Structures are given as C-alpha cells and as structure tokens.
VEXTI-730945 format. One record per residue (C-alpha): residue number from 1; chain; x, y, z. Coordinates in Angstrom, 2 decimals, always signed. Example, Ala and Ser with C-alpha at 12.3 -4.5 7.8 and 13.67 -1.06 7.14 Angstrom:
<nodes>
<node num="1" chaine="A" xx="+12.30" yy="-4.50" zz="+7.80"/>
<node num="2" chaine="A" xx="+13.67" yy="-1.06" zz="+7.14"/>
</nodes>
This chain:
<nodes>
<node num="1" chaine="A" xx="+123.14" yy="-110.61" zz="-18.73"/>
<node num="2" chaine="A" xx="+119.78" yy="-108.85" zz="-18.42"/>
<node num="3" chaine="A" xx="+116.47" yy="-108.31" zz="-20.17"/>
<node num="4" chaine="A" xx="+115.63" yy="-105.22" zz="-22.19"/>
<node num="5" chaine="A" xx="+112.30" yy="-103.39" zz="-22.19"/>
<node num="6" chaine="A" xx="+112.07" yy="-101.26" zz="-25.33"/>
<node num="7" chaine="A" xx="+109.88" yy="-98.29" zz="-24.50"/>
<node num="8" chaine="A" xx="+110.25" yy="-94.51" zz="-24.45"/>
<node num="9" chaine="A" xx="+110.16" yy="-93.57" zz="-20.78"/>
<node num="10" chaine="A" xx="+109.17" yy="-89.96" zz="-20.24"/>
<node num="11" chaine="A" xx="+110.42" yy="-87.67" zz="-17.51"/>
<node num="12" chaine="A" xx="+107.49" yy="-86.65" zz="-15.27"/>
<node num="13" chaine="A" xx="+108.95" yy="-83.15" zz="-14.92"/>
<node num="14" chaine="A" xx="+109.91" yy="-82.09" zz="-18.47"/>
<node num="15" chaine="A" xx="+107.90" yy="-84.72" zz="-20.41"/>
<node num="16" chaine="A" xx="+110.82" yy="-85.64" zz="-22.66"/>
<node num="17" chaine="A" xx="+112.28" yy="-89.13" zz="-23.16"/>
<node num="18" chaine="A" xx="+114.77" yy="-90.09" zz="-20.44"/>
<node num="19" chaine="A" xx="+115.62" yy="-93.55" zz="-21.82"/>
<node num="20" chaine="A" xx="+114.18" yy="-95.77" zz="-24.53"/>
<node num="21" chaine="A" xx="+115.57" yy="-99.07" zz="-23.23"/>
<node num="22" chaine="A" xx="+115.32" yy="-100.29" zz="-19.65"/>
<node num="23" chaine="A" xx="+117.65" yy="-103.11" zz="-18.62"/>
<node num="24" chaine="A" xx="+116.15" yy="-105.29" zz="-15.88"/>
<node num="25" chaine="A" xx="+116.60" yy="-108.65" zz="-14.17"/>
<node num="26" chaine="A" xx="+113.37" yy="-110.63" zz="-13.91"/>
<node num="27" chaine="A" xx="+112.30" yy="-113.88" zz="-15.55"/>
<node num="28" chaine="A" xx="+114.29" yy="-115.70" zz="-18.24"/>
<node num="29" chaine="A" xx="+117.40" yy="-113.66" zz="-18.98"/>
<node num="30" chaine="A" xx="+118.63" yy="-112.05" zz="-22.22"/>
<node num="31" chaine="A" xx="+115.23" yy="-111.41" zz="-23.81"/>
<node num="32" chaine="A" xx="+113.75" yy="-108.28" zz="-25.41"/>
<node num="33" chaine="A" xx="+110.33" yy="-107.12" zz="-24.25"/>
<node num="34" chaine="A" xx="+107.81" yy="-104.44" zz="-25.15"/>
<node num="35" chaine="A" xx="+105.08" yy="-102.94" zz="-23.00"/>
<node num="36" chaine="A" xx="+102.25" yy="-105.43" zz="-22.36"/>
<node num="37" chaine="A" xx="+104.43" yy="-108.48" zz="-23.14"/>
<node num="38" chaine="A" xx="+104.21" yy="-111.44" zz="-20.78"/>
<node num="39" chaine="A" xx="+107.39" yy="-112.28" zz="-18.88"/>
<node num="40" chaine="A" xx="+108.91" yy="-115.59" zz="-19.97"/>
<node num="41" chaine="A" xx="+110.59" yy="-118.14" zz="-17.71"/>
<node num="42" chaine="A" xx="+112.96" yy="-120.93" zz="-18.69"/>
<node num="43" chaine="A" xx="+111.26" yy="-124.30" zz="-18.45"/>
<node num="44" chaine="A" xx="+111.95" yy="-127.86" zz="-19.49"/>
<node num="45" chaine="A" xx="+110.05" yy="-129.55" zz="-22.35"/>
<node num="46" chaine="A" xx="+107.56" yy="-130.93" zz="-19.79"/>
<node num="47" chaine="A" xx="+106.94" yy="-127.26" zz="-18.74"/>
<node num="48" chaine="A" xx="+108.49" yy="-127.61" zz="-15.28"/>
<node num="49" chaine="A" xx="+110.20" yy="-124.39" zz="-14.29"/>
<node num="50" chaine="A" xx="+113.99" yy="-124.23" zz="-14.19"/>
<node num="51" chaine="A" xx="+114.75" yy="-123.18" zz="-10.59"/>
<node num="52" chaine="A" xx="+115.49" yy="-119.49" zz="-10.17"/>
<node num="53" chaine="A" xx="+119.02" yy="-118.42" zz="-9.31"/>
<node num="54" chaine="A" xx="+120.61" yy="-121.48" zz="-10.89"/>
<node num="55" chaine="A" xx="+122.86" yy="-120.75" zz="-13.84"/>
<node num="56" chaine="A" xx="+122.82" yy="-123.39" zz="-16.54"/>
<node num="57" chaine="A" xx="+125.46" yy="-123.85" zz="-19.21"/>
<node num="58" chaine="A" xx="+124.50" yy="-122.04" zz="-22.37"/>
<node num="59" chaine="A" xx="+123.26" yy="-118.93" zz="-20.55"/>
<node num="60" chaine="A" xx="+120.00" yy="-120.30" zz="-19.17"/>
<node num="61" chaine="A" xx="+119.04" yy="-118.37" zz="-16.06"/>
<node num="62" chaine="A" xx="+115.76" yy="-117.45" zz="-14.36"/>
<node num="63" chaine="A" xx="+115.87" yy="-114.54" zz="-11.92"/>
<node num="64" chaine="A" xx="+113.01" yy="-113.81" zz="-9.58"/>
<node num="65" chaine="A" xx="+109.86" yy="-115.57" zz="-8.57"/>
<node num="66" chaine="A" xx="+107.00" yy="-116.03" zz="-11.08"/>
<node num="67" chaine="A" xx="+104.47" yy="-116.31" zz="-8.26"/>
<node num="68" chaine="A" xx="+104.83" yy="-112.61" zz="-7.32"/>
<node num="69" chaine="A" xx="+101.63" yy="-110.81" zz="-8.36"/>
<node num="70" chaine="A" xx="+102.98" yy="-107.26" zz="-8.53"/>
<node num="71" chaine="A" xx="+106.49" yy="-105.86" zz="-8.62"/>
<node num="72" chaine="A" xx="+108.78" yy="-103.20" zz="-9.98"/>
<node num="73" chaine="A" xx="+111.94" yy="-104.45" zz="-11.71"/>
<node num="74" chaine="A" xx="+114.41" yy="-101.56" zz="-11.69"/>
<node num="75" chaine="A" xx="+116.79" yy="-100.50" zz="-14.43"/>
<node num="76" chaine="A" xx="+120.19" yy="-102.03" zz="-13.62"/>
<node num="77" chaine="A" xx="+122.37" yy="-99.58" zz="-15.56"/>
<node num="78" chaine="A" xx="+122.00" yy="-95.83" zz="-15.03"/>
<node num="79" chaine="A" xx="+118.73" yy="-95.50" zz="-13.13"/>
<node num="80" chaine="A" xx="+119.14" yy="-98.03" zz="-10.32"/>
<node num="81" chaine="A" xx="+117.73" yy="-97.15" zz="-6.88"/>
<node num="82" chaine="A" xx="+119.92" yy="-94.59" zz="-5.20"/>
<node num="83" chaine="A" xx="+122.06" yy="-93.81" zz="-8.24"/>
<node num="84" chaine="A" xx="+120.29" yy="-90.45" zz="-8.55"/>
<node num="85" chaine="A" xx="+121.17" yy="-90.03" zz="-12.22"/>
<node num="86" chaine="A" xx="+119.72" yy="-86.86" zz="-13.74"/>
<node num="87" chaine="A" xx="+117.21" yy="-86.60" zz="-16.56"/>
<node num="88" chaine="A" xx="+119.35" yy="-85.84" zz="-19.64"/>
<node num="89" chaine="A" xx="+116.91" yy="-83.06" zz="-20.63"/>
<node num="90" chaine="A" xx="+115.99" yy="-81.12" zz="-17.48"/>
<node num="91" chaine="A" xx="+118.68" yy="-82.36" zz="-15.04"/>
<node num="92" chaine="A" xx="+116.09" yy="-83.32" zz="-12.38"/>
<node num="93" chaine="A" xx="+117.48" yy="-86.12" zz="-10.18"/>
<node num="94" chaine="A" xx="+115.75" yy="-89.46" zz="-10.71"/>
<node num="95" chaine="A" xx="+115.66" yy="-91.96" zz="-7.83"/>
<node num="96" chaine="A" xx="+114.99" yy="-95.01" zz="-10.03"/>
<node num="97" chaine="A" xx="+113.26" yy="-96.16" zz="-13.21"/>
<node num="98" chaine="A" xx="+111.51" yy="-99.51" zz="-13.35"/>
<node num="99" chaine="A" xx="+109.22" yy="-101.85" zz="-15.24"/>
<node num="100" chaine="A" xx="+105.90" yy="-102.53" zz="-13.51"/>
<node num="101" chaine="A" xx="+105.03" yy="-106.23" zz="-13.74"/>
<node num="102" chaine="A" xx="+101.60" yy="-107.55" zz="-12.75"/>
<node num="103" chaine="A" xx="+100.80" yy="-111.26" zz="-12.98"/>
<node num="104" chaine="A" xx="+103.88" yy="-111.78" zz="-15.17"/>
<node num="105" chaine="A" xx="+102.90" yy="-109.07" zz="-17.65"/>
<node num="106" chaine="A" xx="+104.87" yy="-105.85" zz="-18.15"/>
<node num="107" chaine="A" xx="+102.08" yy="-103.31" zz="-17.75"/>
<node num="108" chaine="A" xx="+103.84" yy="-99.98" zz="-17.32"/>
<node num="109" chaine="A" xx="+107.02" yy="-98.14" zz="-16.40"/>
<node num="110" chaine="A" xx="+107.61" yy="-95.91" zz="-13.41"/>
<node num="111" chaine="A" xx="+110.00" yy="-93.13" zz="-12.46"/>
<node num="112" chaine="A" xx="+110.49" yy="-92.72" zz="-8.72"/>
<node num="113" chaine="A" xx="+111.99" yy="-89.56" zz="-7.30"/>
<node num="114" chaine="A" xx="+114.91" yy="-89.67" zz="-4.89"/>
<node num="115" chaine="A" xx="+112.71" yy="-88.90" zz="-1.86"/>
<node num="116" chaine="A" xx="+110.58" yy="-92.01" zz="-2.47"/>
<node num="117" chaine="A" xx="+113.67" yy="-94.18" zz="-2.86"/>
<node num="118" chaine="A" xx="+115.14" yy="-92.73" zz="+0.34"/>
<node num="119" chaine="A" xx="+111.88" yy="-93.41" zz="+2.18"/>
<node num="120" chaine="A" xx="+111.69" yy="-97.00" zz="+0.89"/>
<node num="121" chaine="A" xx="+115.27" yy="-97.97" zz="+1.69"/>
<node num="122" chaine="A" xx="+116.01" yy="-95.55" zz="+4.54"/>
<node num="123" chaine="A" xx="+119.35" yy="-94.91" zz="+2.87"/>
<node num="124" chaine="A" xx="+120.91" yy="-94.25" zz="-0.50"/>
<node num="125" chaine="A" xx="+120.60" yy="-97.87" zz="-1.64"/>
<node num="126" chaine="A" xx="+121.84" yy="-99.48" zz="-4.86"/>
<node num="127" chaine="A" xx="+121.68" yy="-103.23" zz="-4.13"/>
<node num="128" chaine="A" xx="+117.97" yy="-103.79" zz="-4.65"/>
<node num="129" chaine="A" xx="+116.86" yy="-104.46" zz="-8.23"/>
<node num="130" chaine="A" xx="+113.23" yy="-105.31" zz="-7.46"/>
<node num="131" chaine="A" xx="+110.40" yy="-104.08" zz="-5.25"/>
<node num="132" chaine="A" xx="+107.58" yy="-106.47" zz="-4.50"/>
<node num="133" chaine="A" xx="+104.21" yy="-104.70" zz="-4.20"/>
<node num="134" chaine="A" xx="+101.93" yy="-106.19" zz="-1.53"/>
<node num="135" chaine="A" xx="+98.94" yy="-105.06" zz="+0.50"/>
<node num="136" chaine="A" xx="+101.45" yy="-104.04" zz="+3.19"/>
<node num="137" chaine="A" xx="+103.30" yy="-101.80" zz="+0.73"/>
<node num="138" chaine="A" xx="+106.63" yy="-102.04" zz="-1.06"/>
<node num="139" chaine="A" xx="+109.03" yy="-104.79" zz="+0.02"/>
<node num="140" chaine="A" xx="+112.61" yy="-104.74" zz="-1.32"/>
<node num="141" chaine="A" xx="+113.49" yy="-108.05" zz="-2.98"/>
<node num="142" chaine="A" xx="+117.20" yy="-108.79" zz="-3.13"/>
<node num="143" chaine="A" xx="+118.77" yy="-111.08" zz="-5.71"/>
<node num="144" chaine="A" xx="+121.45" yy="-113.50" zz="-4.50"/>
<node num="145" chaine="A" xx="+125.15" yy="-112.96" zz="-4.97"/>
<node num="146" chaine="A" xx="+125.79" yy="-113.94" zz="-8.60"/>
<node num="147" chaine="A" xx="+129.20" yy="-115.39" zz="-7.75"/>
<node num="148" chaine="A" xx="+127.41" yy="-118.00" zz="-5.60"/>
<node num="149" chaine="A" xx="+124.88" yy="-119.13" zz="-8.22"/>
<node num="150" chaine="A" xx="+125.47" yy="-122.84" zz="-8.96"/>
<node num="151" chaine="A" xx="+126.47" yy="-123.81" zz="-12.50"/>
<node num="152" chaine="A" xx="+124.50" yy="-126.79" zz="-13.85"/>
<node num="153" chaine="A" xx="+123.76" yy="-128.47" zz="-17.14"/>
<node num="154" chaine="A" xx="+120.22" yy="-128.01" zz="-18.59"/>
<node num="155" chaine="A" xx="+120.45" yy="-128.43" zz="-22.37"/>
<node num="156" chaine="A" xx="+116.76" yy="-128.59" zz="-23.32"/>
<node num="157" chaine="A" xx="+115.28" yy="-125.61" zz="-21.52"/>
<node num="158" chaine="A" xx="+113.70" yy="-122.77" zz="-23.49"/>
<node num="159" chaine="A" xx="+111.95" yy="-119.54" zz="-22.52"/>
<node num="160" chaine="A" xx="+108.17" yy="-119.82" zz="-22.41"/>
<node num="161" chaine="A" xx="+105.17" yy="-118.13" zz="-20.90"/>
<node num="162" chaine="A" xx="+103.95" yy="-119.98" zz="-17.82"/>
<node num="163" chaine="A" xx="+100.21" yy="-120.41" zz="-17.71"/>
<node num="164" chaine="A" xx="+98.60" yy="-119.03" zz="-14.55"/>
<node num="165" chaine="A" xx="+101.95" yy="-118.70" zz="-12.83"/>
</nodes>
C-alpha cells in the first residue's frame, strides 16, 4: 500500500532517467499523482479528516500529517534512505530519492547523495520514509509500526483535497 508519483526523475550526475515512478507514503494511500498535484487525505462526508495511522476496512488509510508545510517523502522501494542503490545508467550510488511536498502540493523531486543521508541520520538508516523541512533544518519523521495500526470501520470516507490544511 503506497502512493505513486509518475515522473521521470533524472540522475544529477549522468542526466538520464533513474526511475519514472516513485512509491511514497504520505496522505491518502493507493493514489496516483503527477508533479504539481495536491496531496489528498481521506475525509468523511462532512470533510472531517480521518485520523492518520488508523487503518479502516476497505483500505482507507491516511499516513502523515497534513499540517506539515514542507517535507520530503522518500521512495519506499529501491531508493529509500540508506539503501544506496546505484543509478542504473552511471552506477553512481544514490542515498535516497523523494517527492518534495510543500503545503500539500507535490512541487518537485529530489535525489540525495549518500553523504547527505549519512549526515542527516548519522548512520546508514532505512527506517525513515519522510523528512520534515523546518527553519531548524531537516527532521526525520518516523511512521508508526504498521502491525500496531488499529483496524476500524469507516465506510463513507473518500480521498479529497483539504482546503488550507
């Protein structure tokens, strides 16, 4: 269960496409996005947000916090932080690839080299799927253990764009 950002993401070293789909966990799950799309969140018909990290029957799940102004949601497959997968074209090691989200809009993608990832996490880290960007710098944001997410019934929720979230 994840979201997909469809976008050719270019290697900063050889300028060829590394991936054309980035799988990330932020917002309402199992949606397809394109650059400049607004992130959707599951909400009830009265537009109240379904609480994050609560799994509802039928696959309804919000991950993250819509109040975060700026963040990087990392790829959760091959280019997670610390995985150090190589570019398929030039073999340069990539620390992580992510979607840049500002005010709930996917504005860009980013490739971080392994040195930046090492500096951010102080280790070869693979658990963090999101970096919050604040005035103080990057803050790793950890998702909860999925096996501990409560299972509830929420039959009427649908993904929507939250206004001024």
